[in-house]
ZAMARGU-4260 file (C-alpha; in steps of 0.2 Angstrom, whole numbers, plus 5000, padded with zeros to 4 digits):
<rodrens>
0) 4478/4970/5944 | 4476/4987/5935 | 4483/5002/5943 | 4475/5019/5941 | 4485/5035/5941
5) 4479/5053/5938 | 4488/5064/5925 | 4485/5082/5922 | 4481/5087/5904 | 4473/5102/5896
10) 4456/5102/5890 | 4461/5103/5872 | 4473/5088/5874 | 4459/5078/5882 | 4448/5081/5867
15) 4461/5073/5855 | 4459/5055/5862 | 4440/5058/5863 | 4440/5061/5844 | 4450/5046/5841
20) 4438/5033/5849 | 4436/5019/5837 | 4420/5012/5845 | 4413/5025/5857 | 4413/5024/5872
25) 4431/5018/5871 | 4440/5023/5886 | 4454/5036/5885 | 4466/5022/5892 | 4461/5010/5877
30) 4465/5025/5865 | 4482/5028/5873 | 4486/5010/5873 | 4481/5008/5854 | 4490/5024/5849
35) 4506/5020/5858 | 4506/5002/5851 | 4506/5009/5834 | 4521/5020/5838 | 4532/5006/5842
40) 4543/5001/5827 | 4544/4982/5827 | 4557/4983/5812 | 4570/4995/5818 | 4583/5001/5805
45) 4598/4989/5802 | 4616/4995/5801 | 4615/4994/5782 | 4599/5005/5782 | 4608/5018/5792
50) 4623/5017/5780 | 4612/5019/5765 | 4604/5034/5773 | 4621/5042/5777 | 4626/5039/5759
55) 4611/5048/5753 | 4614/5063/5765 | 4632/5063/5758 | 4625/5064/5740 | 4614/5079/5745
60) 4628/5088/5754 | 4639/5086/5739 | 4625/5092/5727 | 4623/5076/5718 | 4604/5079/5717
65) 4591/5081/5703 | 4575/5092/5703 | 4560/5081/5703 | 4553/5091/5688 | 4569/5086/5678
70) 4568/5068/5682 | 4549/5068/5677 | 4553/5076/5661 | 4567/5064/5657 | 4556/5049/5660
75) 4541/5057/5652 | 4530/5056/5668 | 4523/5074/5667
</rodrens>
């Protein structure tokens, strides 16, 4: 059995889900369910992913970086 609750949102906030209706008149509830479902990451980062990100951050902090323009020029991509 569905439970109904009231929430307070601003007029501008209400207009946002209205603009995202896929097939009007989709309910605000359906829009919220669809959007929150899209926000759930079903493939969270693994420990090795986090380690690789930290390695990249360490490279940045140590100045081991190259300007994108230099990389493009080196590989003839411009």
